[in-house]
C-alpha positions in Angstrom: 28.4 -47.7 0.9 32.2 -47.8 0.3 34.7 -50.1 2.0 38.1 -48.9 3.2 40.8 -51.6 3.0 44.3 -51.4 4.5 46.9 -53.8 3.1 49.9 -54.4 5.2 52.9 -56.2 3.7 55.8 -57.2 5.9 58.9 -56.8 3.8 61.4 -57.2 6.7 62.5 -60.7 5.6 63.9 -59.1 2.4 66.3 -56.9 4.5 67.0 -59.4 7.3 70.0 -61.6 7.0 69.4 -65.3 7.1 72.1 -66.3 9.6 70.2 -69.4 10.9 70.3 -71.1 7.5 73.8 -69.9 6.6 76.6 -72.6 6.3 78.9 -70.1 8.1 76.4 -69.3 10.9 79.0 -70.2 13.6 81.1 -67.1 12.6 78.3 -64.7 12.0 76.7 -62.4 14.6 73.4 -60.7 13.7 73.2 -57.7 16.0 69.7 -56.8 14.8 67.9 -57.5 11.5 70.1 -55.2 9.4 73.6 -55.4 10.8 75.8 -58.4 10.8 79.4 -59.0 12.0 81.8 -61.8 11.6 84.6 -61.3 14.2 85.7 -65.0 14.2 86.0 -65.4 10.4 88.3 -68.3 9.6 88.4 -67.7 5.8 88.9 -64.5 3.8 85.2 -64.4 2.6 81.7 -65.1 3.7 78.4 -65.2 1.7 75.3 -64.0 3.4 71.7 -64.2 2.1 68.6 -62.4 3.1 65.7 -64.4 4.5 63.6 -63.7 1.4 64.7 -62.8 -2.1 64.2 -59.3 -3.5 61.6 -59.9 -6.2 60.7 -56.3 -7.3 60.8 -52.7 -6.1 63.6 -50.3 -5.2 65.8 -51.2 -2.2 68.8 -49.5 -0.6 71.7 -51.4 0.9 74.7 -49.8 2.6 77.9 -51.9 3.1 80.3 -50.7 5.8 83.6 -52.4 5.6 85.7 -52.0 8.8 88.6 -53.9 7.3 89.5 -54.8 3.8 92.2 -57.3 3.2 93.5 -58.4 -0.2 90.1 -58.0 -1.9 86.4 -57.3 -1.3 83.2 -57.6 -3.2 79.8 -56.4 -2.0 76.7 -56.5 -4.0 73.5 -58.2 -5.1 73.2 -61.1 -7.5 70.2 -62.5 -9.4 70.8 -66.1 -8.6 
C-alpha cells in the first residue's frame, strides 16, 4: 500500500520585508507583505531586507520608483 505525502513550504518570509527589525523602521510603511513605502524619509537612501534570506531557487522582484533624486540603486546582494 502506497502513501501519499504533501509537503508544504511557506516561502513568504523570503518575499516579505523585515520592517520590524530594520534600523529605519520609523520611516518605513509596509502596506502588505510585498509593498513598502517610505514617505517620511529623512535621508536620501534606505536599506530594506527580507525576513528570510533567499538561499536558492528563482525569484522575481519588481522595483517601482515613484521618485528618483540624484541617484538610485535597487537590487539583491549576496551578503
